[in-house]
C-alpha positions in Angstrom: -15.9 -32.6 73.9 -16.3 -34.0 70.4 -13.5 -34.8 67.9 -13.9 -34.7 64.1 -11.1 -36.3 62.1 -11.5 -35.1 58.6 -9.9 -36.1 55.3 -10.1 -33.5 52.6 -8.9 -33.4 49.0 -8.0 -30.3 47.0 -10.2 -29.8 43.9 -8.0 -26.8 42.8 -4.3 -26.1 43.4 -3.2 -24.8 46.7 -0.8 -21.9 47.1 0.9 -20.3 50.0 2.3 -16.8 50.8 4.1 -17.0 54.1 6.0 -13.8 55.0 9.5 -13.4 53.7 12.1 -12.9 56.5 15.3 -12.9 54.3 16.6 -9.5 53.5 17.6 -8.3 50.1 21.4 -8.3 49.4 23.1 -5.0 48.7 22.4 -4.0 45.1 20.4 -7.2 44.4 17.8 -6.7 41.7 14.2 -7.3 42.8 13.7 -10.1 40.3 16.9 -11.8 41.4 15.9 -11.5 45.1 12.5 -13.0 44.2 14.2 -16.0 42.4 16.3 -16.6 45.5 13.7 -16.4 48.2 10.3 -17.5 46.8 10.5 -20.9 48.4 10.3 -19.2 51.8 6.7 -18.5 51.1 6.0 -22.2 51.8 5.3 -23.7 55.3 7.7 -26.6 55.6 7.9 -29.1 58.5 11.0 -30.8 59.8 10.5 -33.7 57.4 10.7 -31.3 54.4 7.0 -31.6 53.6 4.7 -28.7 52.9 2.0 -28.3 55.5 -1.1 -26.2 55.9 -1.0 -24.3 59.2 -3.7 -25.2 61.6 -4.9 -21.6 61.8 -5.9 -21.8 58.1 -8.4 -24.5 59.2 -9.5 -22.4 62.2 -10.2 -19.4 60.0 -12.0 -21.4 57.2 -14.6 -22.6 59.7 -15.1 -19.2 61.3 -15.3 -17.5 57.9 -17.9 -20.0 56.5 -20.1 -19.5 59.6 -19.9 -15.8 59.1 -20.5 -16.1 55.3 -23.6 -18.3 55.7 -25.0 -16.4 58.7 -27.5 -19.1 59.3 -29.8 -18.8 62.4 -29.8 -21.6 64.9 -33.2 -23.2 65.0 -35.0 -22.4 68.2 -32.5 -19.7 69.3 -34.1 -16.6 67.9 -31.7 -14.5 65.8 -28.6 -16.3 67.1 -26.4 -17.6 64.3 -23.7 -20.3 64.3 -20.8 -17.7 63.9 -19.8 -17.3 67.5 -20.1 -21.0 68.1 -17.7 -21.9 65.3 -15.4 -19.0 66.1 -14.9 -20.0 69.7 -15.9 -23.7 69.8 -14.1 -25.3 66.8 -10.4 -25.9 67.3 -8.0 -27.6 64.8 -5.5 -29.8 66.6 -2.3 -29.4 64.6 -0.9 -28.5 61.2 -1.9 -30.7 58.2 1.0 -32.4 56.4 0.4 -32.6 52.7 3.0 -35.4 52.2 4.5 -33.3 49.4 8.3 -32.5 49.5 8.9 -28.8 49.4 11.8 -29.2 47.0 9.4 -30.6 44.3 7.1 -27.6 44.3 7.2 -25.2 41.4 6.6 -21.5 41.5 4.0 -19.4 39.8 5.1 -15.9 38.7 2.5 -13.2 39.2 2.6 -9.6 38.2 1.0 -8.2 41.3 0.7 -5.2 43.6 4.0 -4.4 45.4 2.3 -3.9 48.7 0.1 -7.1 48.4 -3.2 -5.1 48.3 -5.5 -5.4 45.3 -5.4 -2.4 43.0 -2.1 -1.1 44.3 -0.4 1.6 42.3 2.9 -0.2 41.7 3.2 -3.7 40.3 6.1 -6.2 40.7 6.8 -9.8 39.7 6.5 -12.2 42.6 6.7 -16.0 42.7 4.4 -18.1 44.8 4.6 -21.8 45.5 1.7 -23.9 44.0 0.8 -27.4 45.0 -1.2 -28.8 42.1 -2.7 -31.9 43.8 -3.1 -32.2 47.5 -5.0 -33.9 50.3 -4.6 -34.1 54.0 -6.2 -35.0 57.3 -7.1 -32.5 59.9 -8.5 -33.1 63.4 -10.9 -30.7 65.0 -11.9 -30.6 68.7 -15.5 -29.3 69.0 -15.7 -27.7 72.4 -19.1 -26.0 72.0 -21.8 -28.6 72.7 -24.4 -26.9 70.5 -22.4 -27.9 67.4 -23.4 -31.4 66.2 -22.1 -33.7 63.4 -24.5 -32.8 60.6 -24.0 -29.0 60.9 -20.2 -29.4 61.3 -19.9 -31.6 58.2 -22.1 -29.3 56.2 -20.1 -26.2 57.2 -16.8 -28.0 56.4 -18.2 -28.9 52.9 -19.3 -25.3 52.4 -16.0 -24.0 53.6 -14.2 -26.0 50.9 -16.6 -24.8 48.2 -17.0 -21.2 49.1 -14.1 -20.0 51.3 -11.0 -22.2 50.6 -7.6 -22.0 52.1 -4.2 -20.4 51.2 -3.3 -17.7 48.7 -5.8 -16.7 46.1 -8.7 -18.6 47.6 -12.4 -18.0 46.7 -13.1 -15.9 49.9 -10.6 -13.4 48.5 -11.9 -13.6 44.9 -9.4 -16.3 43.7 -9.6 -19.8 42.4 -7.1 -21.8 44.5 -7.5 -23.7 47.8 -10.9 -25.2 47.2 -11.4 -28.7 48.6 -14.0 -31.5 49.0 -14.6 -33.5 52.2 -13.8 -37.2 51.7 -14.6 -38.4 55.2 -15.5 -37.1 58.7 -15.0 -39.5 61.5 -17.0 -38.1 64.5 -16.3 -39.2 68.1 -18.0 -38.0 71.3 -16.4 -38.2 74.7 
């Protein structure tokens, strides 16, 4: 097994959209409800810091492999997709070191059901982290994946796929990042 410890830095703001569990109060107006609960859209750890869930880092690597669809040299028509999907595993959430109570919200007039082009629009507020960086550790369980291809795919993931709400993969601008370092270890 190989371990890649990666330091990344956001080059665009990062926004989250975790599901809201709080229920609307009786006769509470939609906008008042939104003002009261928008911070629930953040992922916050026990220290009060915003974090990026590890599954975001899992999906960004699978998505970039699918997006690039590059064939593996010497393996016929096989691509990297299945190897990144099954063989690249993030090993924990990424703490941004940013206190949740310092985050400001961004009001968006958007589809009420969360699907682009929806028929009814409502105002919703989403948390936005303007500047961010973090460290994420990946275990690479698939022996076919080597340092150069992993690092290149992580760089492409930051440029083309992104993480969080309104990322490039979904037609947005947020969640893009650059790779500062990758420390590669082999067992």
